[in-house]
N, C-alpha and C positions, 0 to 999 in steps of 0.2 A: 457782328459789331466791328467797327473800325475805330481807328485812333480818333480821339476828340480833336476839335479845332484848336483847343488850348495846347494839347500835346504837339500837334503839327506846327504851331507857331513857335513853341519852345524849341523844337527840333530845328526849325528854320534858323533861329537865332544861333543855336549851337553850331550848325553847319557853317554859317557865314563866319563865325568867330574862328572855327577850326581852319577854314580856308584862308582866312586873313593871316593866320600864323603858319601857313604853308603845309598844312596836313595833307596827306595823300590818301588815296583810296577811301574817300569819305562815302559812307553808305548809311542810309536810314531804312530800318526795317519796321514795319507795322506788326508788332507782336501781340496786339490787343486780343486777337482770337485765341492765342496760345497761352497767354499769361493774364492773370487777374490783377497782378500787382503793378503793371506798367503798360503803357500804350506803344512806346517806340524805343528801339535801340538805335543809338547813333554810334557808328563805328568810324574811327579815324586812325591813321598810322603816321609814324614819323621814324626817320632813320637813326635817331639817337635819343638818349635820355633827356638831354637839355631841351630838345625840341618838343618832346612829349610834355615836359613840364610847362613850356611856354604855351602850348596848345591848351592844356588844362587850365592854366591861369587865364588865358583869353576867353575861354568858354565861360568860366565862372564869372568873370568880370562883366561880360555882355549879358548874361542871364540875370546877374544881380541888378544891372541897370533896368531890367524888365521886372524887378521885384521878386525874383526867384532865387532861392539859395538851396544848395544841395542838402538833403537830409542825411546823406552818408557820402564819405569820400575815402577810398581805399587805394593803396598802392603808390602813394605819392613819394614815399621814402626811396623806393627802389627805382621808380621812374621808368619801368618797363611796361607796365599795364596799369593804368589808372582808371578806376571806376568812379563815376560821379552819379549818384542817385538823386534825381530831382523829382521822384515819385511818378510823375506823368511820363517822363523819359529817363532812360539810363544811358549815360554816355560812357563808351569804352574808348580810351585813347591808348593805343598799343604801340610798342616798338615794332618795327616791321617784322623782326624775327618772331616775336610772340604772335603777331597776327597770322603769320603763315603756319606756325606750329599748332595753335589752339583752334584755328579755323572757325570762328564764330559765324562767318559768312556761310560756311557749309552746314554747320549745326542748325541754323535757322533758315536754310534755303527755301523752305516751304512758305515762309512769310512774305507778304507782298513788300516790294521795294518802293519806297516813296521817292519820287524824283524831285530834286531841288537843284535848279541851275547854279545856286551858290556853291554847290559841291564840286563843280568843275574848276579845278585849279589850273591856271595857265602855267605852262612850262616853257622854258627857253629852248630854242633849237639845239639839238645835239651837235657835236663837232662835225658830223657829216651833213649837217644842214636840215635834218629831218626833225619834225616835231613829234617826238615820242612821248606821249603822256602816260605816266605810270598808272594813272587811273582809267585809261582808255579801256572800254569794254565793261567796266564796272558801272552799273547804274547808280545814280546818286542823287 
């Protein structure tokens, strides 16, 4: 079994919204073979609580425009790890430190990664003139 078309489309909307709010390390995992309760995990990171909140708000707004509301929303008060449960997809927006510490990417490494071009956030060149993308190497 693989993620449904509806779940994939919802994930695409969430990924585009997260990228629009400058989320980094955006990753979509097809967890449908491992979990009965959802099809996809969308993972995204931000360097501070304010940006985590902005990303969460952006994702909710875009999915609401597509007629979807979260059934559950957790962690918004702290702003370090927010979970949005849309039933078909579960979105995890984490502070960069939490992302590294909890390692959802590693915990679910056996699940297929769904590639979304929308997840590739453009970054400005570093001071040395190189284009170092913090999401480079991460499938998204």
